[in-house]
Every structure is written in structure tokens, then in C-alpha cells.
N, C-alpha and C positions, 0 to 999 in steps of 0.2 A: 504494500500500500504506500509505503514511503517513496518507493521508486516511482509510483504513479504520481504522487504529489509533486515530485520534482519536475514533472512534465507540465505543470500548470503555468499558464502565461499570466501576464498582468491582468488581462480581462477576467480570467478564471478567479484570480485572487480578489479582484473587485467584487465579483458575484458572491464569493464566499464571505467577504467582509460584510456586504449588504445583508446576506442571509443571517449572519451572526447578529447584526444590529437588530433586525426585525424579530429574531427569536428571543433576544434579551428583552425587547420591548413587550412582546407577547407574554413572556413569563412574568415580568413585573406587573403588567396590567392584570393578568389572571390571579396573581397572588395578592393583589390589593383589594379585590372584590370581597374576600372574607372579612376584611377590616370593616367594611361598610355593613356587612351582614351582622357583625358584632355590635356595631352602633345601633342598628335597627332593633336588635334584641334588647339592648339596654334601654332604648327609648320606649319600647313596648312595656317593659317591666317597671319603668319609672312613672310614678303617678304625676299627673299634671303635664306630661310632655305633649307637644302639639303634633297633630297629624301631618302638618306641613313639613315638619322636620323629618318624619318618617318617609314622606314622599320624596323629599330632597335626597335622602340617602339612597332610596330606591332608584331615582333617576340617575344618580352618579354611578350606581352599580350597573345599570343598563348601558350607560355611556362607556364605562370601562370595558364591559363585555363586547360591545360593538367595536371599540378600538382594538381590543385583543383579536377579535375576528378579522378585522382589516389587516392587522400585522401578520396574522397567520396566512392570509391569502397572498399578501405581498411576499412573505417569506417563501411560500410554496412556489411562487413565480420565479424568484431568484434561484431556488433550488433546482427547478426545472431548467432554467437557463444555464446554470452551471453544469448540470449533468449533460444536457444536449450539446453544449458548446465543447465540453471536455471530450465527449464521445466523438464528436466530429473531428476534433484535433487528433485523437488517437487513430481514427480511421485513416486520416491523411498520412500519418506516420507509418501505419501498417502498409498502406498502398505503396508509399515510397520505398519501404523496405523490401516488399515483394518485387517491385520493379527492378531492384538492384540484384536480385538473385541471378545466378548463372543458369545456363540451360540445364546443367546437371542437377542443380538444386530444384529447379522447376519440375524436372522429370520425376523427382522423388515424391513430390506432392501433386495430387490431382487438383485441377482448378476448383472443382466442387468442394474439395476438402479445405482449400485455402479460404474460399468464400465463407463456408460454414464456420470454420474456426474463428475467423476475424469478426464475423457478424455476431456470433454467440458471445464471444469474449467481450466485445465492446458493449453489447446489450447488457450483459451482467454488470459490468463496471458502471454503466449508466444507471441501472436500477439501484445499485448500492449507493451511488452518489445522490440520487434523487430522494430515496427513502431513508437509507441508513445514515447518511451524513446529517440529515435533519434531526433524527433522534439522537445521534451521537453527540450533537451539540446541545440539544434541548434538555435532555435528562440531567446531565451534570449541572447545567446552569440552574434548572429548577430546584434540584436538591440543594445546591449551595445557597441559593437565595432563600429558600424555605428555612434552612438551618440558621442563616443569618437573621431572618425575621424572628424566629423562635428565640434565638439567643439574646436579641436586643429587647424583646418584650418579657420573656420569662427566663431571665438569667439565673434564677434560683434553681431551675431544672438542671442546669449544667453542673451544679455543685454536688 
């Protein structure tokens, strides 16, 4: 995988950077929603609280959820762009490599075999980058941010 990452161009790095930014934004927005749910619970259990305060917290929760959804869609877009662009780049490199084969090397492989191998391998790499890369980034960020939020609010749990 590291050898593949060395093949990334500046455009691929830009797509990966944008993907990370939108994943971080999505995680932060998603993990902020429970804070407002907690506020609503406190307001409901507090005598004399106004219904307008509850509605305001609910509206903020909906807004945060919509923003997280938008970040998710934009992140998926950059993930797809990264995977497709990188796969195209690899296909070009494979084609150039196959073109440089001598006649003896070409005779060892059938044309169908070369096409099948290059297509399947590039498709597998594209699937890993579009699906796996997204989760590979999202899960540690979510776990880290959740632990950070817990430790800042409930520091006595850590002792």
C-alpha cells in the first residue's frame, strides 16, 4: 500500500486532503449533536424552562445534522474523485509498462490475461480507495475526538 501511495500526484494529495477536511468536519458536527440533545433533556427536566429554548436546541440539532450530511456527500465526492483519478493514473502506468515489454515477454502472457489482470487489479485498488480509505480515516478521527470530548467533560472517569 505504501508503494501505491508513493504513486500519488499532487492532484491525488489535494483530493485526499479535501477528503480528510470534510471527514473531520462531519465527525465534529455529528459528535456535537448529542450536546444539544443533553441540553434539551435538561430543559425538559427543569421547571419553568421555555418551549422556545427547546425548539432552538432542536433547530440547531437539525442544522448540525444537515451540515454533517452535506460534509458526508462532499467527502464521498472527493473520495470518488481520488479513487477514479488514482485508478486512471495506475492504468496509464500499466499500459506504458506493457508497451515496453519485449516480444518474448508479450508471448509469455496472452492479451486477454494482461487485460484481465490490469483491469481487476486497478478495480480492486479503486474500491479500496473509495470505500476503505474513507473508513480508515473516519474511524480513528471519530474515536479520538469522542475520547477527547469525554475526557474534557468527564475527566473524573479517567482517574
